N, C-alpha and C positions, 0 to 999 in steps of 0.2 A: 502493499500498501505504499512506503515512502515515494516509488519514481510518480506513482500518481499525485499526491499531494505534494511534492515538490516540481512539479511537470508548470513552470512558471509561464509558461506559452500557451499553455490547458486551460489555467486557472484563468490566466488576460481575458482569454475569450468569451469562456464561458461567462466571468462576470464582466464584459461588456455585452453582453448578448439579454445576458438578466437584467440589467442597470433599463435598459432597449425596451426592454418586454414592458416590468413594472412603469416605465413612466407612461405608455401607451395605454396601459390598461387604468393608472391610475385615473390618469384624466378622460378617461369616456364610462365609467363605471361607480355612483353613486354609492352603492353597496358594498363598496369593499372589492379586495382583490385576494383570490386562492389559491396557491401554488399547490400543486403536488410531486412531491419529489419522491421520485421512484428508485429503488436504491440506493439508499440516502448515504452510505459509508459514517465518516466520522459528522454528516453534516454539516461539508462545507457548502455546496451550493444552495442550502436550505439561509445558509448566514450571507449570503451572498445575496442573495433576495432581498430579505431584513435589511439590511444596511443598502439596498439601493431605492425602499422606502424612507429609511431614515434619511439619504439623503435628501429627501423632496420634504420631508418633515412629516411623511405620514405613515410613521411606522403602526400608531393605530389599527390605522385602516390595510395592515395588512396580514393574513395568518396561511401558514405552512402547515402541509399535512408531509410528513416525512417517513417511507415504507422501508422498513430492510428487514429481510428474514433471518437474516444470522443475529441470534438474540445478544449474544457477547456486543458486534460490533454495535447493534443498539446500544445497548447499553452504554456504550463509549461514546457514540453521539451523542445521548444525551447528557452527560461530563463534559461534553467540548462544550456543547452549547452553553448550560449552567454555566461555567468559564468566561463565557463572551458577554453573556449576562442577553442571552435571545431563546432563554426557555422560555421564557413566556408568549414569543412568537408561533413556536413552532411545538408541534404536537411531534414524538415518536410513536410511531407504532410498528414494534417487534415481530413483522410476520411478513412474507411474500406480498405481491398485487395480487395476489389469485385468491389469496385469504381472507382480504382487508375486506369486513362485515361491514353494516351500516353505523352497526351499535362502536365498534373502534373508534367512531368517529367522535366529534363534540356535536351533537343535538342542536347544542345554541350557536354555533357558531359552522354550521354547516352551509357549503354558496351552493344557494336555491336553486342557481342557473348552471354546475356543473364548476369546475376548477379553471381558469382562467388562462393559466398557466401552467406544464406538466414538463417539468424538468426532468433528465434522465443520462445515466453517464453508465450502461448497459451494453455496452462496447467494448469488444478485446481486440489484440493484436489481428485478427482475419476478421472485426467490422459485425460479422452478425453470429459469434459464438455465444455471447453469454445472452440471447434470446429478448434481444432491444424490440425487433419487428412484431415478436408475440404480442408482449409488453406493451408497446402506443397501442397495435391493433386493441386489447380488451380492454384500456382505456375508449376508444374511441365507443366501441360495441356495448359496455357495459353499464348498467344501472343497481345500484344497490339498493335492495330493500329493505326495511325493519322487520325484526321479524313478528312483531305485532301486526303488521302491515298498515300501520299508522303513518309510513314515511318511507320516500324514496327518496333517491339520488340518483342521475349521470355523473358520470365522469369526466367527461366530456362536452362543450357546443360546438354549433359551427363555428363559432371567435376563438375560439382554446388557440393559443399560441404553443407551440410543441417546439422545446429544445435540446436538441436538434432538431430540426426538420426536416430534412434529408440527407443524403449524402450521393459522394464521388468512388465509384471502383473502377482501381487504374490495374493495367499488367507490364509488365516488361518482358519478353521471353531469353532467358540464358542459358550459357553452355556452364557446365560445372563438372570438374572433372571426379570428381567424391561420387558423385550421385552417377555417373558415366558410368563409373566403375562397377557401382552397385547394381548397374540394369545391365551387364554383361550375362549372357549366356540364356541357353531356353529355359521361355516363358519365365524371363527375371531371375530363374535361380539362385539361390548364394550357395558358394561351392567354396569348404578350404581343401584348398587342395597337396598333392602330397611334392617330394622334392624335387618330382621329376616332373612336374607339372597336371599332372592327371586329377583328378576328384577323388576323393579320398572321405570327404563329409558332407554331405549334401546337408541345408540346413533348409531351406525352405522351397516353396516353390506359389507360384500364384495361385495354378489352378485347388493346391492342394489342400493352401493351408488357412485353416479357421481367423477369420480377423476381423476388424469391421467394415462397414460399408462406410465408401465416398473416400474425396481422394484424398492421399497421407498427404502430410501438409505438416511445418512445424515453424516457430517465429525465429526470425534472425533480424539483427541490425546490419541496414543493409552500406551505410555509409563506408567501412574497412575490408567492404567484400565485394562489391561492387565495381567494378570498371573493369579496364584495356589490363592483362596480364593479374587481375583478381581473381582470388577462386570462384566469383563468379563473374564472369563475360558476357557485357549486354550485346544480343543479337540483332534485334528491333527497337523500334522505338516506341515511347510509352503510350497505351492503344487505352483508352475509357471503355469500360465495358459496360459499366452500367449507370445509371442515376435512380437514386432510391425519394422519393416524396413519402415524408409520412405520414401527411395530409390527407391523402389517395392511397389507401395503401391493397383495398379490396379485403377478398378471401385468402389470397394467397402472395407471395414477393416468387410466386416461380416461374420462371420465362427460361429461354432457351432460344436461344441466334448465333448466325456463323459472322464472325469476325476475320478482316485479313489485315495482315502484316506482312513489311514488306522488310528480308532480309537488309540489315544493314554490315555483314560481313559474314564471312563461309563458316561451316560450325554444327554441330550437332546441338539439339534443342532438348536441352533436359529437363529443364523446370520453368515457371512463369513465377516471379516473385511481383506480389503485391501490394498496394496501398491503398489508400482513402483520405479523400476529403470530408471530412464532416462540417455538414451548413448548418451552424448552429443560428445564424436569419441572414437577411439579404448582404447583413457588412460585414458579420463576422465568420470566417472560414479556419478549421483546422485542420492541419494536415500531416501526416506519416513520413511522406514520400521522403527520401531518403538525400540528402543537402550538405551544400558542403558549409552552409551557415551557422546548423545545428548540432545537436545530437539527436536521436531519438530517443531521447530517456524515459517515456512511459510507453506507446506504442510501438513495437517495432514492427516490422511489414510481414509479411506472408512468404513462404516458400512453397509452391506447390508439385513438386517433381510430377515429369508430365507422364501420366498411365500408358502401359506397353500398346501396341497397337501394329500393323502390316509396316508401320516408317519407321518405325526401332534402327538406332546406329544408321538413320538415313544424312548422309553428310547435306545440310543445307547451302547452295550458293548465294553471294552476296545477289542483291535485285529478287530472287527468287521471292513469291508470293506464297507465303504459309495462310490456309486455311485451318482456324480457330474455332473451337463451339464451347461456349459461354454456358453455364447452366448454373441456374439459381434457386433455393427455395430460401424458405422465411430465412433458418438456420448455418444455414452453410451455402458456399459457393461451387463449383468446378472449370477447371480449364483443360481443354488438351485439341490435341492436331486432331484436325479433320475428323470424316465422321466413324473411322474409330473408335473414337473416344466416349460414342454410344455405345449402349449395352443393350438389350432385349426389353429392358424394363423402363428403356426412354433415360435413366440416370445417367451421370457422369461416371466411368467404370471406376473402379473401385482400387485404383493405383497401380503401381509396378510389383508392390508385393505387399499379399495384407498380412503381412508377418508385423507390420507395424502395430496394428493392431494389439500385440502380445508384445513387442519387444520394445516401442519409441523409434524414432526416426533416427535419436544417434547411434542407439543401438546397432541398428538396418546398414548405417556407415561402416559403421564399429568392424559387425564382422563381413561388410564386404573389401575391407580394406586388408588387399593382399601382405601391408608391412606385417600389422595388429598379426593376423592368423596365423602368418608362418610364424613366425614370432612365437606364440602362443605353442603352436605346433610342434615348435625346436626346441623350445623349455620340456616340454609334456616329453618328445622323443627321448632327449636324454635322459630325464629321470630315472625312465623307464628301459633304457638300456644298460641302465647299470645292476638293473633289475632281472634279464629276461633268463639266468641261469639257474633259476629256481627250479624245481622238480613240478614247481603247480603252477596253476593261473594263477598271477597277482592278484590282489586285494586293494581294490581302488577304491576311496571314498574321495565325490567327488560335492562339496560345502558350495557351488556358485550356483546362478540362480539356471533354470532349463536345460541343466546337463550337459551342454558343447563338453565341456572337460570331458565329462564321462562316457562320450560317446568316441572325442576323439585318442583318448587313450583306448578303448576297446579294437576303435580299426588301428591302430599304431601296433599293438600287442597279438594281431592276427601273424600267423605264419610261427608264433613264436608258441609256448606255452598258453598263451592266453588272456584276459583280465575278467577277472569277474566285478562290475564295475556297481557302484552305487552313487545316485544320483541324492541326495537331501535337500529337497525344497520345504519353506517355511511360509510360503504364500499359498495358501490352499485354492486362491480363484483363478489362477490362471497356471501357477509353476507345476504341479505334478501333469496339467494338462499338455503345457507344451512341449517340456522333457520328455514327457513319453510319444509326444509326437512326433519329434527329431531324431528318437528311435525308431519307430515305426520307419519314419521316410528314407530308414540306413537298411533296412531288414530285416531290423533286431528285435526279434520276436521271442527269445529268448529270454524267458524273465532270469535266469539263473546269473545267464550273461551280464545283463546289464538291467537293472531296477529301478525305480523311483520308489523312494519311503517320503514321506509327507511329516518333518517333523521337524522342534528346534533342537538346534547344535545340543542346548543343555537336558533337554530327554531322550538322547541316544545311549543305547546300551551295546553291549555285545551282539546281546540276541538281538537285539533289532536289525541292526544289519544284518545278521544272518547265516555269517560264513562259516560252516560247520567244519569242525575237523574231519577227517578223511579216517582216522580211526578210531571215532568216538563221539558223546555228544556234545564234547567241546564247543564253545564258539572262538574261531579265530580272531586276532585284531586287524587291523587296515597296514599295509605297506606300503601306501604312497595317498597323501590327502593334497588333492586337487583346488587350486583357487583359481577362480578366472577373475579378472579382477571386474569385477562386475554382479550388482546387485541392484536390482530391481528398485527396489524401491528409495535405496540409494542411487540409486542410479547419477541423478547431477551431483553427489557430494562424497567424492573422492577421497576427502579424506578420513569419512565418518565409515567407507568401508574399509579403506585400512584399517579402521580402529576395528573395524568388524571380524576382518583376519587375525587381525590380535584377538579378539577375545574367543574368536571360535576354536583357532590353535590351542588356544588355552584350556579352552574346554577338554578338545579330541587328547588332551595329555592326561589333563586330572581325571577325568574320567574310565582311562585303561584302556581307548578305542587306537590304540597303536603296539605294532609291534616294538621292539629293543630299539630296531634297526630302521624305523619308521624315516621318512623325511618327507617335507613339503617342496610341491612346488606349485606357484614359485617361492623359493627359500626365504627372500631376504624381502624386507618394507622399505625405501627410503621414502619420506616426507618431507618434498621441497617446496621453497617460500621465494618470492618475488615480491619486493620490496617497487609501487607500482604507481607513475603519474601521470592522469591520466590529464587528456588535454579535449578541448570545446567544451570543457565544463562537463564532460558526462560524469566523472563522481557526486554533480550536484545531484543528480537522483536518487540518491544512498546517503546524504548528508538525516541527522537530525530534525527532525521535523521543529520549524521553530514555530513560524507566523506563516502560516502561508495566504497572501492575500492579507495581510494583518488580522490574523485570529490564531490566535492563543492556540496552540494542539498541545499544551503540557502533559494533558492527562490522556493522550494517543501516546507518549513517547514512557510515561509512567507504565501505561499499561505493554509497552514492550521490553517491560525489566529494564529499561535503560539505567546506566550507569553512570558514576561520574570519570568513569576512565573515558580516552583519549579511541580506544577502541569497539565498533559495535558487533552484534550478531553475526555468524558469516551468512555471506547469499551466494549461490551458483552463477554463477557466470561463463557464459563462453569468451575470456579475454580475450582471442582473437578478433571477435567481431566489434571490438569496445578500442577508442582513439587511445592507445596511451606511450607510455616511453616505461623502458622498464631501467633504472637505475642500479640495480643488482639483483640476482635471480639465478636462480636455477640449483643454487646448494641444498643440502640437506639436513633438514634441521636435526639436532644428533646425530648422525650418521645413520646406516643402516642400523634395522634388527633384523633377526631372522628368528625367522617363523619359528624352524628346528628348534631354536635355542630355547624355546619358552619352556618353566618346568616350575616346579615350584620354590627353589630361589633366583627366580628375576629379582633384576636388580630394581633400584626404585627410580633410575634411567628412564623407563621403559612410563612411565607416565610424566614425567618431566623431560622434554627433549629440548637441546638448547645450544644454536650454533651463531655465531658473528661474521661477518662479511664487510667486504669493505664497499662503500657506494662507488661506484665508477663514473656519476655526471652527476654533477649541479640540477637539484631542481627538489619541487615538493613532493612530498612521500603521500600520496591521498589514501592506500591501501596495500594489502598485505595478501598475494593471493600464494595458494597453495595448492597442491598435489600432490599423488605420491606417482614413483615409478617401485616395479616390481621387475625381480632378476633373481636368478640363480646361484645359489651356494660355490657353483663351480666358478673357475678362474682361469684363463689361455685364451686360448687364442680362436679354441676350439668353442666357447662356451655363448649361450645363446645369447643373444639380442635382451634390451632389457624392452620391456612392457612401460607404457607411459600414461598417465592419465594429462598432461601436461596442454600447453600450447599448443603443443606441434598439430596438432588433429582440431583446424578452425571449429571445429562444429561438438568437440570435447568443452565439457563444463568443467571448469577450478570453483574451489570454494573459494570468494572474497570476503577479507574481513575491513572494510572501511574504518579508515581514522574521523572521526568527528570533528577534529580542524587537522588540517594539513601541517607534515611536519618537514619545516626547512631539513635538508640538507646537502651537505659541501661532498665534493671529491673529496676520496681521504678518508674521511670518516666513516667508522666502522656503528652499523647495526647488529644487533641482541634479537635474533627470535625467539621466543618462548614458546612452545606445547604443554599443556599440561592435560590431564583426564580430571575430571571433578574431586572433590576433597578427600570425599570416601571413594575413590578408585573404581570400587566394585563395584560400585553403583551405577557404574556406565558399563556394566556385563551383566545387571542384572535379566536381560534377556535380548534375544535376538532383536527383535522386533522392536524393542525399548533404544536399544542404539542407533538404528537406524530410519527411528520416527523424532527421536530427540536431540532440541536445541537447546541443548546443556553439556551434551557429549566430549566439550574440551572447550578449554581457555586458550588465549592468545595473549603474551606480556609482549610490548616493542621497548626496547632502550636505544639508545645513538649512546654511543661511546668515543671519546675524542682518543682515545690512545689502547693500544692491544692489551695493555697488564689492566686495563680501566675495564673490558669486556670481559679477562678472564677474570675479575673480581666478581662481575654482575653471574658468572656463570656459577659460581661456586656459591654465592647468596640463592638462587633457583636451585642447588641441589640441597642446599640448607635447608630452603623453604617447602621444596615436595616432601624431607623427609619428616617435616613439623608436619604436612597435611596428612601422610599418611599415619603417626602420632594420633593430631587429632579425631582423626577419622577410628581410629580401633577406639580410643578413651568414649566417644560419643556410640558408638555402637554397643558398649556395656555398661554404660550408662541406662541404656534404652532398652536392654535385654533384646539387643536384633543381634540372635548368635550367630543364626548363616552368615550375616556379614562379617563377624567376628573372628568367624572362623575361615575366611578367604582372606583376609585382609591379613592375618595372621601365617597366615602360609602362604599366599604372594612377597612377604615381608618380610619372612624371617631374619633378614639384616637390619634392620629396623624396628623392628616390636615384636614383644616375645610376649609370654603369657605371665612372665614374671615385671612386664615395663611396667616403670613409673615416672610420672611428667617431673620434668628438669627444677619446675619452679616450684612445685608444694610440695612435691614425692608423693602423689597420690596414684595407689595402684590401679590397674584395671579390676582387679579384683577389688581394690573398695568403693569403687565406682558403681561397681554392680551388686555389692552389700546394699550401699548407700540405697537402692531404689529396689531393693527386695527381688533381685530377681536370680529365682532361685538355679534356673538349669544350666544360667551365666556363671553365674558363683562353682558348681557343680562341673561345671567344660573347664572352670581354670584350675581348679586345685587338682581335680587329675589328673591336667596337663602339666603341671608342676608348679603351683604359680604358690610362694610362702603364705600362707595363712598370717605369721604373726611379725610382716613387716613393719615397717611405723615409716608414716609421712613427716614431713618438719616438724608437724607441733607433737610425734609421740604415739599418733592415734594409730591401732591396726585397723584392719576389716573391722572384726568383730564392734569396734567402738563405732562404725559408720550405720550398721542396721539394726534395728528394733532389736531389744534386748528380751528374748525368749519367742519370740518369732521361727519359721521355719529359715532363716538364715543363719539365726544367731544360734540353734540347732544345731545343724551344719557343720558351720565350724565349730564348733565346742566337741563335736565328733569327731573329725580331725584333727584336734588339738590333743584328744584324749588319744588316740590312737598315736599318736607321735610321742605320747606320754607327757604333754606340755603341758606348767600349770596357765591357765586363765584365771588366776584369780584376781590380777587388774582388771579384767575385761567383765566378769560376773557383774551384774546391775548396773552397769556400764552402759551409757549411751551418747546420740552425735549430740553434741553441742549446737 
């Protein structure tokens, strides 16, 4: 929501249109002016309408009804309105437009002839995706009636002003190498090839893959991508696809027409990029067209890969005319080439591979990249080759979504002893279905050879994996664990995915799922960063929301858990699309951590990674970009290349942490970046779903140091702070009786904290805190683990003096003391002071 609130061009355009509309209605309506704000968000447009009346000294003659379907956002809007002293003019209804009833409105202030102004911003990057047209048609056609039948209200009349009142949609045909690669092969089939160039694993086929209807599309900022020699090379001039008039919608927006475009240069038509002009009124237009003057900070453009046709792969010549088919409905549109763009049902064809309904377009391009798939293949093949001497099939555990790694391993192991692969899926909606579909598409019907298991990693057991020993009923562990650097839910969060792999590998070890010689593939992860300066004011999209159009949004920032830190929460961006300059970057934070090395003796460095790097050019640092690289633990000339989630692929997402205020940096200055998991690092590991969906999976620290020694001292401070975080987490878990968390912390960080641990300041022990809270199970666990019952704090008190005299915990401590034949005379009858 920050980019929308910070889009000053949008705000000014809407504000001017509302000012004009309110002035016009106030001058002609003696009854006053009534405004309907559909999908009000934080209430910004509602406040613009109120201020327009205030400027005319007629605020008492204007009332706004603002509906918002998300209750939490509606509550936020009420707070923002109150903060700006406009709550008396605006009534917030926490419902979707279609759910609003006559009784939800104020009967004494109802507009008898319908609303005078209807304003909305139900527009997304593809113009129609958020239901703008159906909502406006509903307003025009609906009459609300009271439950008693005593009253009614039409939402609109013939003179109602709609903002926006219409839109224009444009397109331009482009060539794109990445999309072209994805479209090669019969029927748009995605195939991973072997080293000889022959098909090894077939991933999908347009004719067979169950996907969604309609043309594939994805959002893209065109400023840095569109142009000769850039990823999206223009082949035609801009073409207007259609005009939309909100005041004359009719029963449906459905339309179909042919258009002609002239080729400006030779090339293969791979996609159409589309943008729009939003007609707020006769004088005010907002456009998200690519421009050299500003960056598209709110609505990006839409990129629509061309549907398959018999003209697939054709090289078009300069001057040649291209016949386009444009089809539009209320909530979507499609662009194709010639008559082949239509299917039998009259709709635009469903994209060049409907796998996009399962994978997402970024995933689709990733799997169509030969560089990516060949590296993944080489990594797995190198790991399997070192183990094919076994006199039984390899046991392979695949922990990533959709089982691509499992099928690759199965195919690569053919001809030797083979492999028995289990693909673990934790997304019950599409994961198992997609993984099994890929297996069946490769002729793998042997469930024992390659099966799919629906489970979270912390639920796995040897029995669930099902690898029985040949000479008995015992179950055998895995030889190889595969992690493809991809998770569906965290597809756009590469650092979260890396932490997910860390967690999954730790679970595999701790749950006894691996053989003593088992390895991970890839075996190490490197989290990298870059200090970024954005140009064309692109960074302003994600700055803290202060007072857009002069309206305070303190409540918004408080709701976003804003802190006094200069670093905001991470957002997902395709850095390659954004105009920027790298001040320093590509370095690893804390070096590589090897998945295969994670065990109960893992060090504290795994929850606090730090690195210094030297700034290579002057500039203001606006953000820190983060991503992860994956590699093999093997080295040498034959070692497989690394898999990277960095900006090398322009359509891949990185995690970007914006600074609330720019940080001026000079060449030669050293910058330190620290990545830490939460204080209770095991909270990060609570479950796979929480890791992927949480916004608090890690925190980031940033410090500029003038000297190398200062940077190294800062890192030592970070390491000390990390130890303190583990200690505090253990103390808190003991006090609150969260035994599972305490056990995980003690097992993960034995070099930092133990059952006998006492804090340095007051000398309180884990046992004392558990005793004070009467946590019997925790006290018993600590005593059995060797915690001394008679350890004392700085005031000379032991655990027995922290608990309730005569209670269960007191009696347990007394029994332990008696068993050790120690005297508790100083403790009996005492209590916590």
